[in-house]
C-alpha positions in Angstrom: -17.2 -32.0 35.1 -18.9 -31.2 38.4 -17.1 -31.9 41.6 -18.7 -34.4 43.9 -20.2 -32.6 47.0 -18.8 -35.2 49.4 -15.3 -34.7 48.1 -15.6 -30.9 48.2 -17.0 -31.0 51.8 -14.2 -33.3 52.9 -11.7 -30.5 52.0 -13.8 -27.6 53.3 -13.0 -25.9 56.6 -15.3 -27.1 59.4 -16.3 -23.4 60.1 -17.5 -23.0 56.5 -20.0 -25.8 56.5 -23.0 -26.9 58.5 -25.7 -29.6 58.5 -29.3 -28.5 58.7 -31.9 -30.9 60.0 -35.4 -30.4 58.6 -38.7 -32.2 59.2 -41.1 -32.8 56.3 -44.9 -32.6 56.7 -45.0 -36.4 57.0 -42.7 -36.3 60.0 -39.6 -37.6 58.2 -36.3 -35.9 59.1 -33.7 -34.9 56.6 -30.1 -33.8 57.0 -29.0 -31.2 54.4 -25.4 -30.0 53.9 -24.9 -26.3 53.6 -21.9 -24.0 52.7 -21.1 -20.7 54.3 -21.0 -18.0 51.6 -20.9 -14.8 53.6 -20.3 -13.7 57.2 -20.6 -10.5 59.2 -19.9 -9.9 62.8 -23.4 -11.1 63.9 -24.6 -13.2 61.0 -23.6 -16.1 58.7 -25.3 -16.8 55.4 -25.3 -20.4 54.3 -26.8 -22.0 51.1 -27.9 -25.6 51.1 -26.3 -28.0 48.6 -29.4 -30.0 47.8 -31.9 -28.7 45.2 -33.9 -26.6 45.5 -31.1 -24.6 47.1 -32.2 -22.5 50.1 -30.6 -19.7 52.0 -30.1 -20.0 55.7 -28.9 -17.5 58.2 -27.3 -18.1 61.6 -27.8 -14.9 63.7 -25.9 -14.4 67.0 -28.3 -12.9 69.5 -27.5 -9.4 70.8 -25.1 -8.7 73.7 -26.5 -9.3 77.1 -27.9 -12.7 76.1 -26.0 -16.0 75.8 -23.2 -15.5 73.3 -23.4 -19.1 72.1 -27.1 -18.9 71.4 -28.0 -18.4 67.7 -31.2 -18.0 65.8 -31.5 -20.1 62.6 -33.8 -19.0 59.8 -34.5 -19.9 56.2 -34.5 -16.7 54.2 -37.1 -16.2 51.5 -36.7 -12.5 50.8 -33.8 -12.0 48.3 -33.4 -8.4 49.4 -32.3 -9.7 52.8 -29.8 -11.9 51.1 -28.4 -9.0 49.0 -28.1 -6.8 52.1 -26.2 -9.5 54.0 -23.8 -10.0 51.1 -23.3 -6.3 50.8 -22.6 -6.0 54.5 -20.1 -8.9 54.3 -18.3 -6.9 51.6 -18.6 -8.1 48.1 -15.2 -6.7 47.2 -13.4 -7.9 50.3 -11.8 -11.2 51.2 -13.0 -13.5 53.9 -10.8 -12.7 56.9 -12.0 -15.3 59.4 -14.6 -13.1 60.9 -16.2 -11.1 58.0 -16.4 -11.3 54.3 -17.5 -13.4 51.4 -16.2 -16.9 50.8 -15.4 -16.8 47.1 -14.2 -20.5 46.8 -17.6 -21.6 48.0 -19.5 -19.3 45.6 -17.3 -20.6 42.8 -18.1 -24.2 43.7 -21.9 -23.4 43.7 -21.6 -21.7 40.3 -19.8 -24.7 38.8 -22.1 -27.3 40.4 -25.7 -26.0 39.8 
């Protein structure tokens, strides 16, 4: 039995989730929940919970610029996703700053 996304998100750490606001061609705006699945020092990889699922990166801008400023992109090239997962350490544990969040990946596998 799939787990309700609202229930799962209720118990998910705030740093491991985000809300993406998108605008459709007709001008309507949508809010989409996304889960953090991998993180390196400079990037976070999220996946949206609504279908079709989309990958989203938050990239911290290089030193010398505003540290709080991030660039947000939807990723369409799977090679970029694989590289980020590899950089995050597929065989490592999430340690607050780097790694893969296996509980979130497991949730996504169990709730297609």
